[in-house]
C-alpha positions in Angstrom: -22.7 -0.3 5.9 -20.4 -3.6 5.5 -18.4 -4.8 8.1 -14.5 -5.6 8.2 -14.9 -9.4 7.8 -17.1 -9.2 4.9 -14.8 -7.2 2.8 -13.5 -8.4 -0.5 -11.1 -5.7 -0.6 -7.6 -7.2 0.5 -6.0 -5.2 3.5 -2.4 -4.5 3.2 -0.2 -3.1 6.1 2.1 -0.4 5.4 5.2 0.2 7.6 8.5 -0.2 8.4 8.5 0.0 12.0 9.1 -3.9 13.1 7.2 -4.0 15.7 4.1 -2.3 14.3 4.6 -4.9 11.2 4.5 -7.6 13.3 1.4 -6.7 15.2 -0.5 -6.1 12.0 0.8 -9.1 10.5 -0.9 -11.1 13.4 -3.9 -10.1 12.0 -6.3 -12.1 10.6 -7.5 -9.7 8.4 -4.1 -8.8 7.0 -3.0 -10.3 4.0 -0.2 -8.8 3.3 2.6 -6.1 4.1 4.3 -3.1 1.9 7.1 -0.6 2.7 9.5 2.0 1.3 12.8 4.0 1.3 10.4 7.2 3.3 9.0 4.9 6.0 11.9 2.7 6.3 13.8 6.0 6.5 11.2 7.4 9.1 11.6 4.5 11.4 15.5 5.0 11.4 16.6 2.4 9.4 20.1 2.3 8.2 21.1 -1.1 6.9 18.2 -2.0 4.0 19.3 -5.8 3.5 19.3 -6.7 6.9 16.0 -5.3 8.2 14.4 -6.6 4.7 16.2 -10.5 5.3 15.3 -10.1 9.5 11.5 -9.2 9.3 11.3 -12.2 6.1 12.4 -14.6 8.8 9.5 -13.4 11.2 6.8 -12.8 8.4 7.7 -15.4 5.8 4.2 -16.6 4.5 2.1 -13.0 3.9 3.1 -11.2 0.4 5.4 -8.3 0.9 6.5 -5.8 -1.2 10.5 -4.2 -0.7 11.4 -1.1 -3.3 14.4 -0.6 -5.2 16.0 2.5 -4.7 18.7 3.3 -7.2 17.8 6.2 -10.1 19.5 4.3 -13.1 17.4 1.5 -14.6 20.3 -0.6 -14.8 21.1 -0.4 -11.1 17.3 -1.1 -10.7 17.0 -4.0 -12.4 20.2 -5.1 -10.3 18.3 -4.5 -7.2 15.1 -5.9 -8.2 17.0 -9.2 -9.1 18.9 -9.6 -5.7 15.1 -8.4 -3.7 13.2 -10.9 -5.5 15.9 -13.7 -4.7 14.6 -12.8 -1.1 11.5 -15.4 -0.9 9.1 -16.4 -2.6 6.3 -14.0 -0.9 8.5 -10.9 -2.2 7.2 -8.4 -4.2 10.0 -5.9 -6.0 8.5 -2.0 -6.0 9.5 -0.3 -9.2 8.9 3.3 -9.4 7.1 4.0 -12.5 9.4 6.8 -13.2 12.7 7.9 -12.2 13.2 11.0 -11.1 14.3 12.4 -14.5 10.5 11.7 -15.5 12.1 8.5 -17.5 9.2 5.8 -17.4 10.0 2.3 -16.3 8.2 0.3 -18.8 10.7 -1.6 -20.7 12.2 -2.0 -17.1 8.9 -3.6 -15.9 8.7 -5.6 -19.2 12.2 -7.0 -19.0 11.9 -7.9 -15.1 8.1 -9.5 -15.9 9.6 -11.7 -18.6 12.4 -13.0 -15.6 9.0 -13.6 -13.9 9.7 -11.3 -11.0 6.6 -10.6 -9.3 6.4 -6.5 -9.3 4.6 -3.7 -7.4 4.9 -0.9 -9.8 4.5 2.0 -7.6 4.1 5.9 -7.5 1.4 5.8 -10.4 -1.4 8.5 -10.5 -2.6 8.8 -14.0 -4.7 6.4 -16.0 -2.4 6.2 -18.7 0.6 5.1 -16.4 -2.2 2.4 -15.4 -2.9 1.4 -19.1 1.1 1.1 -20.3 2.2 -1.1 -16.9 -0.1 -3.2 -17.4 0.7 -3.6 -21.5 4.0 -4.3 -19.7 3.5 -6.8 -17.6 3.3 -10.8 -18.1 -0.2 -11.9 -17.4 1.2 -15.3 -16.1 2.9 -13.5 -13.2 1.5 -12.2 -10.1 1.8 -8.2 -9.9 0.4 -5.3 -8.2 0.0 -1.6 -9.8 -0.1 0.6 -7.4 -1.9 3.8 -7.6 -1.4 6.5 -5.2 -5.3 7.2 -4.6 -4.5 9.5 -1.6 -2.3 11.7 -3.0 -4.7 12.2 -6.4 -7.2 13.0 -3.1 -4.6 15.5 -2.1 -4.8 17.3 -5.4 -8.8 18.0 -4.8 -9.9 15.1 -7.5 -12.0 12.8 -5.9 -10.1 9.3 -6.6 -12.8 7.3 -6.8 -13.9 7.3 -10.2 -10.3 7.3 -10.9 -9.9 4.2 -9.2 -12.9 2.6 -10.3 -11.6 3.3 -13.8 -8.3 1.7 -13.3 -10.0 -1.4 -11.8 -11.6 -1.7 -15.1 -8.1 -1.2 -17.0 -6.6 -4.1 -15.1 -9.1 -6.8 -16.5 -7.1 -7.4 -19.2 -4.5 -9.0 -16.8 -5.8 -11.3 -14.3 -2.9 -11.8 -12.4 -2.5 -8.2 -11.8 -4.1 -6.5 -8.7 -4.9 -2.6 -8.4 -3.6 -1.4 -5.1 -5.4 1.4 -3.3 -2.4 3.3 -1.8 -1.5 6.2 0.5 -5.5 6.2 1.9 -6.3 8.9 4.2 -9.0 8.0 5.8 -10.6 4.6 7.2 -13.3 5.6 4.8 -11.2 4.7 2.1 -10.7 0.6 2.5 -14.9 0.6 2.1 -14.7 2.9 -0.9 -12.0 0.6 -2.4 -14.2 -2.6 -1.8 -17.3 -0.7 -3.2 -15.5 -0.3 -6.7 -14.2 -3.7 -7.0 -10.6 -2.7 -6.3 -8.3 -5.6 -5.1 -5.8 -4.3 -2.2 -6.2 -1.3 0.0 -2.4 -0.6 1.9 -2.6 1.3 5.1 -0.9 2.4 8.1 -0.8 1.1 11.0 -2.6 4.9 12.6 -5.5 4.2 10.4 -5.8 0.4 10.9 -6.2 1.0 14.8 -9.2 2.7 14.1 -11.0 -0.3 12.7 -12.6 -0.8 16.1 -14.9 2.2 15.2 -16.2 0.6 12.4 -20.0 0.5 13.1 -20.0 2.5 16.0 -23.0 4.4 17.6 -22.8 7.6 16.5 -24.9 9.0 19.3 -22.2 7.4 21.6 -19.3 8.6 19.3 -20.8 12.0 20.0 -21.0 11.6 23.4 -17.2 10.1 23.6 -16.3 13.5 21.9 -17.7 15.7 24.0 -16.2 13.9 27.5 -12.7 14.0 25.6 -13.4 18.1 25.2 -14.4 18.0 28.7 -11.4 15.9 30.2 -8.9 18.0 28.5 -10.1 21.0 29.7 -10.5 19.8 33.1 -6.6 18.5 33.0 -5.1 21.8 31.4 -6.6 23.9 34.4 -8.5 26.5 32.0 -10.1 29.3 34.3 -12.9 32.1 32.9 
């Protein structure tokens, strides 16, 4: 199998815990970072602007995405312009629709014309991919974030879906496809195999990278030892 240092897909760390973000930022194989309001809430954050600016002071030189959180497009635009002004490495995450199922393509088109680096997020369907790509500025770097992990959660195989999305992005060489919400380490290698540009990965999955290529006989023995040691530690008797 391929080794991590030979992967073409770029690995972005996904999280909102400052210590964890800095830990991953220090890894040479981490090429960028993303976050979102849900991850921030889980991390106990309450001041969005302060958190973002604090992170950008210590992570100034790798692309990082921050998301708007309004549900009204006019206010999304205002938030997007502020976020874009925080630094050249910043990408603004725009959800593909609002909560009313109204598509955000017009907003994406408007921001793209203003040369804002956009990360269109929460995409699931190929029709959404097609419409997003059509709205993007071909001269401005952008990300198209397809939630492959959530697609897999519905019982659908995300690999052919993502492979088709790769083809749809060929008309815009500045747009990069993100395999978002992976569920296991294998997804990194699947994304690489189909030519996906980026995969966003949480710290718990990234910590499994040390297992890549691990001997399966040794892994079997480690598993047996785990069961045995836990049984002993629990004091089980029969």
